[in-house]
N, C-alpha and C positions, 0 to 999 in steps of 0.2 A: 265917333272914335274911328278911328281905322281899322282895318282888317289885315291889314300889312304885317307880317309877322315880325318883319326889321323895325317896323315904328313900334310896335308894342313891345320888343325888347329895349329898344333903344329909351323909351318912355320910362322903363324900369332901371333901365343904367345897367340890362346885362349885355354883356359884348356877345356877338356871334360864337367866339373860342374865348373861354374863360377859364378860371381856376374854380376847383370845385372844394377847395378850403379855406375855412376862416375862423381863427381863433381869437385874438386881440384886434388881428388885423388880416387881411388876405395874404395866404402863402401863393406867390405871383408864381412859382413855378413847382408846384408838388410832384410826387417823385414817382405818381400812377400814371397808367395809360390813358390815352384820348377816348371820351365816351360820345358817341351819338346820339343825340335826342331827335326823335322822329315825330312827325306830325303823321297821327294814325289816320286821319282822313286822306291825306294824300302819297304818304310814304316820304315825301321828302324832309330833310333833314333840315330842323330848324336852329342847331347850333351843336358846338363841340363842347365839352367839359373834360377838364383835365381833371383825374382823379387823385386821391391823396394815397401815398404810400403809409409804411408804418413810421418813418420819421416823421411825416408829416402828422400822424397820427398821436404820435407821443409829445411833439410841438403843442397841438392843442391842447392834451391833457394838462401839461404842464401851466398852459395860460389858464384853463380853467380851476387850477388848484387855487392859482394866485386870486384870481378873480372871484372866487368863492369865498375866499376870506375875507374880503372887505364887504362884498356886497349883503351877505348876513349879519353884519354890522348896522345896514342901512336900515332905518326904521321901516316896517311893513308898511304902512301910508305912505312913504315917500316911494318904496318901490312900486306901491302903486300906480302911482304919478307918472313912472317911467312907463307903466304898461299903457295907462291910458294915453298918454302920447302916441304910443307905436299904435292905438286903436284909430288915433287920428290919422295918422299917416296911410294905413288901411283904409280908412273913409277915402283920402285923396287920389288914392289908386286904384279903387275899387275895379272900376271899367277896364282899366287896364291888366290887371292884375287877375280879374276873372278870363278876360278874353286868353291870357295865356294859359290857365288852366283847361281851356276850351281847345285851346289849339295843341298842346302836348300830351293832354290826358285822353281830349274825346267826347266827354260831356258836353250838352247843349248850353249856349251862351247864360241862359236864366240860370242854370244850376251852376255855372261856373261863377257867376256873379254871387248867385246864394252861398257858395261856399265860403268868400271873402267874407262876405255878411256875417255869417257864422263868425268868423274870426273875430270882427269887428263886437259882434256882441259877447264873445268871451272876454276881451280885452274888457268891455264894461262890467261884464260880472267879475272879473279877476280884482277888476280897481274898487269895487264894492267891497269884496271878499277882505281885502288887504287890512281892513278896519273892524275884521270880525273872524280873526283866528283865533276862535276861545277854546278855552280850557275851563275844565269842571273844578269847582270847589267842591271839597268834600268835608265832614265832619269826621273830626278824629276822636277815637276810643280814649286816648289819653289826656288828662288834665293839661292845660297850659300848652298845648300843641296846635299846630294849623296845617290843613293839608291839601294840597291843590293840586292840578298840573297843567302843564305850560308843552307847547309846541315849539319844536326848533328845527331849521332847516336840516335836509339829508345832506348837503355840499354839493354833488355833481349828479344830474338826471341825464339817464341816455336815452334819446327817443328814437325809435326805429318806424319809418312810416311806410305806409302801402301807396301805389300807384293811383287808386281809385279816388283816393280823399288825398290831394297831394298837398293841401296847406293845410286845411281846418284841423284835420286830427292832430297835427303838430301843433297848434294853437290851442286844443284840449288841454296839453300836455304842457307847453313851454311855459303859456302864459300862467297859469296855475302855478306852476313849478316857481317862477318868476318872483311871483308876490310871496310866496312862503318862503324864499332868501335863496334859492338853489340857481346854480349855474345850468346851462341846458346844453348838450351837445347831440346835434342833430345828422343822424344817417338816412338820409331821404332814397325813397327809391330809386333804383337806375334809370326807370323809365320816363321819371319825372323830375330831373334834375334840374333844370330852369327855373321849375316853379320854387325851388328851394332856395336858389340864387336870390331871385327876385325880393324873394321874403326875408333874406339874409338882408340886403342891399337896405330895405325898409326900415328894418331894425338896427343897423349899425348907425344911419344916420340920429336916431333919437337916441340910442345909448352913447354916441360920442360926445353930444352935448350936455349929457350928465356926466361925463369922465368916467364912464362905466363900460368902454368896449369888452365884449367877449364875454356879457352873459349868456348871450347866445352865440352859439359856435356852429360850424358845419363841417361836414366831412364827407363828400361823396366819394364814395369806395366800394369795393367788392365783398362778397360776403365773405369769403374764405380770410382774405387779408388784414380787414378792416372789422367786419360783423362780428365775426368770430372773437377776435381782440377785444372787442367794446363788451359782447354779452360777459364775459371771460373776466373782465378786468375790475379787482377788486375797489379801485379808486372811484367806480361807480355805483355807488350802493342802490340804485334803482335803475331798473331797465323798462321801459313801457313800449314795446313790442305791438304791433298792428298788422295783419297777416294771415296767412294760411294756417291752419291748424297744425301741419306739419313742421311749419318755420317756430310757430309755437313752443311745440313740446320740446324744440332743440333749444329754444331759447331758456325756457322753464327749467328743462334739467341742467344746463350748463350753470347757470346763476344759481341755480339750488345747490350746487357744489361746493361754491364757495358761501354757502349761506346768506346770499344777497335777496334783494326783493322783485320779483318781477309783477308787472300788471300788463297781462295780456289780453288782446282783443283781437280775436281769432273769427273761424268761420260762421259762417249764419246759414241756417237751411229754415226759413221763415214760413209759416203757413197763416194763412187767412181762413176762417170757418165762416160761412155764410148760413145764417139758418133761415127756417123756411117765411118768419116775420120780418125780415130785414127790409130796410130801405134799400131795394135792389139797384138803383140807380146812383144811390152813395157807393154802396159797397162795389159797384163796376168802376167807377172813377178810383175808388181807392186800388182796386186790382190793376188798373192799369199802369198808374205811376209806381205802384209796388213792385212790378214784374218787366215793366220795359224803361223806365227812369235809369238813368245813367246806363242805358243799356245793358240792364243785366248785373252790373259790376258794383253793386252797394254790398256790404256785410248784410246789410238789413233789406236786400231784394227779397220779395214776395216770389218764392219757389213753388209752393205747395199751394194749392187752392181746395178745399173740404165744401162742396155745397149740400146742404139738404136735400134729400132725394125729391121733395114735393115742388123744387124750383130750378134742379138742376137742368133738367132738358129747354126748358124754356130761358136759363142764365147764359147756359154756353153758348148758342147760336149770338147770343146780343154780345159776348165777348168776342168769338170770331170776328164777326162784323167791325166792333170797334178795332181790332188790331190791325184788320184791312185797310182802316183811314189813317195808320200811324204815318207821317211823312219822315221820311228816313234820309239822310242826306249829310249836308255841310253844317257842323255844329255851331259855327258863327252865323247860320239863315235863321232869322228869328222865326222862320215856319216850323223849321226842324223840331220833332220832338226825341228822335232818336240819331245817334251818331254814331261811328265805329266803336267795334272793341278796341281793348289796347292796341294787340297786333295779329298778326295770320296767325300764330301759336294759338291765339285764345278760340278763333272761329274754326279752327280745323277740331280743338276738344271739342266744341260746341256740336258740330257735326258726328264726330263719335259718339258724342254722348245721346245725341239723338238717335243714331243708329243701334246702341246698346237697348238703349229703353225700347225700340220698337222689337227688337229680339227677346225681350223679356215680357213683350205683350201689349206695351203701349201703344196706342192709335195715334199718329200725328195728325192733326186738327187740322194745323196752319203753318206755316213759315218753315223755318230753318234752314232754307236756301240760301248761299251765298251771293253777293250782288255788286259781282266784278265791275258790272259800266259803272259803280260809285268810286270803286276803289277794293282792295283785297281787305280791308278788315271791315268789310259793312256785309250783316248779315239781317234777314227778317228775324223777329222775334217769333219764338215756337210756342205752339198751346200742343200738350200730350194729354191723352184723357188714357186713365188706367181704371178699371174696375174694382182694383184693390192694389192698394199701397204693392210695388217691385221694389226689389232691393237697391236698386240706381237711386230709389229716390231718398235714400240714406245719406247719399253723398252730395256735395256741395259743386256743382258744375258753375266756373264764375262767369256766367251767360244768361243769355234772355229764354230761357225756359222754364216752362211753367207746367207742372202736373195740375191735373183737374180731377178730382175723386168724389163720388157722392157718398154718401152717411145717413143712417137712418136715425140715430139715437147722438145726444150731445156727448153722452158720455165716449160713444166711438169716437166722435171726432176729436174731441180731447185725448184720447189714446192714440188716435193716427197722429196725431200733430206732435205729439210727445215723443214718441218712436224714432227718435232720432236722435245720432250723437251730439248733435249741435242743440244748444239752448238762448238764442239771440232776442229775436223779437217773434212776437204773435199777435193775434187780433181776431175779435170776433166781430161778427155784425147781425144786429136783433133789436127789437124794439123791448125784448122782456127784460124785465129787472132779474126774474129768478137765472134765467141763463148767463147774463150779463153776471152776476155774483157767482155762478158755478165756474166760468172760466176764471174769473180772479180766485176764487178759494186757493187754499191749501192743495186740495185735488184736482185743481184746475191745470192752466198753463204753468210748464215748469221753467220757461224762458224769463230773461231780466228783464225785459219789457214786453207788457201786457196792456193791448188795445181793446177799446169797447168803440166801434163807429170809426174809428181811423185805421188806416192802412198800417204796414209793419216800416215802411221809412219815413223820414222826416221827422225826425227826435228832435225835439226843443233843448236848447242848451241848458235851461236850467234844472232838468232832472237827471240822475247819475244814468249814462250809456254803459249798457256791457253785458254780458252773459253768462250762462251757466254750462256746466258739461265741457265739450270742448270748444267752447268758445271763450274759456280761460278764464272765467270769474272775476275778469277786472271791472273796474269803474270809473269812467271817465267824466271829466265836463262838470256837472252840476251837482246840486245836493253838497254834501258832504265828502266829496271825492277828492279835496284838497289834503285831506288827511295821507293819502296816499304817499304826498311829496313831503311829509315832515317826520318827525319821530316824535314819540311821547315821554316826558318826561315827567314822573311822579314827584311830589317836591312835598318833605313835612320840616316845618318849622318848628321848634321847642323855643318857646319865648319865657319858659318857667326856670325854675332853679333846679328841679328835680330831673331824674331820668329813668320815668316807668318805662317799661317794655310792653309792647303789645300782648295781647292774649292773657294779660295777667302773670308773666312770667316773672321770677326774682331770680336773679344771678350773685348774690351773694352782694358782699358791701367791700368796698376798697377803702 
């Protein structure tokens, strides 16, 4: 595969200057401003996207309303077949789309292709699910009555995604929402608009073959003009938003004011606990991927490491040595394990965070310095040792900063792990059944994800993904997450000649 950005864009049918608005068809001249897309590795412009304005937003919402009325009547297995074919298109373009993710976001190529594979897996999952949108059957207390529940589409689902997973998180939401009978309106991150346009092009080809253009819609736009309008729009029953906790609080507040639904996947401040009896080689590999993978820009990134005091002094030098061996550079180079941060602002925030942590008593063991010879967005991953948790550890800095702290008892480790506002992912490394079960008990990890002998990153699509507290409480992807995209309806059918009331109530005779 060519590493030439122009060739990759051309293979994905993405023009260097293109529209960022698509309803049933592309809006050729959107009303918004031009948005440049930068390659964080080189600082060069990959392309420009014309953003949508308010008239464009209203146009695609009108399209979405019209398509939703037809799409919901298509039997769910047939909707699943459309999604299956989208999965096949993604398979055919996995390399090119994965490379574009690496170019525009900066994650290494294997992670970029892995993100597209996650989309493919979601298409397979959603296809099977299209025949399993089950409702329960209940026994009525009234003779001659049947009671059951069924699930109906919401109509239109709004999806707002972040830069760090520019395509996979859309798939978590959109492919499930579609088999559930909804139309999806997507507002991607302004940092990764070309990835969104490439996905839209792939979907459009499949949808056109089936006579359903507009099931997936796209609007690249700014927060004030488009984002705020979208979350306040009563025509969109559900807003699924991925991003910072601050952003999520705003979305949740606005959606709640109109009594809509919000599905929030927000900040993470994830920890790994390593017990004295752990397989230390296994733990080291997990910490490395969790802390350094995606340049520390995952919501599931490992940001805090709690080491049992019996192994801390031997584990830390091994960790530092491993960090020293991390190849940093071009994310399209197969030897690279860490690419750039998303922009120079992220590097500055990381540097300021390290300075503040040192002021609070943290000791910098390794890294943290920028690498200008590679580019303005490159930096070495940092390890900071603390004697006890410092205030800054309660904040999520979206960069490769790892705090290391030792503990005496598992109870202390769990308490320190839980003592942050966020509650996404967590992990423990131990060979002991008692310790693992204590970690998984109601008095253990308070996170939405709890792993044993697995790191905090790399969740499979089969399980529900999401977290508690300031992480937002949302659940996406697997298990029964599909229910978020549907409305439950309880049905009672009276097939008798009488009209008994529930709870034995009598109401006279007519």
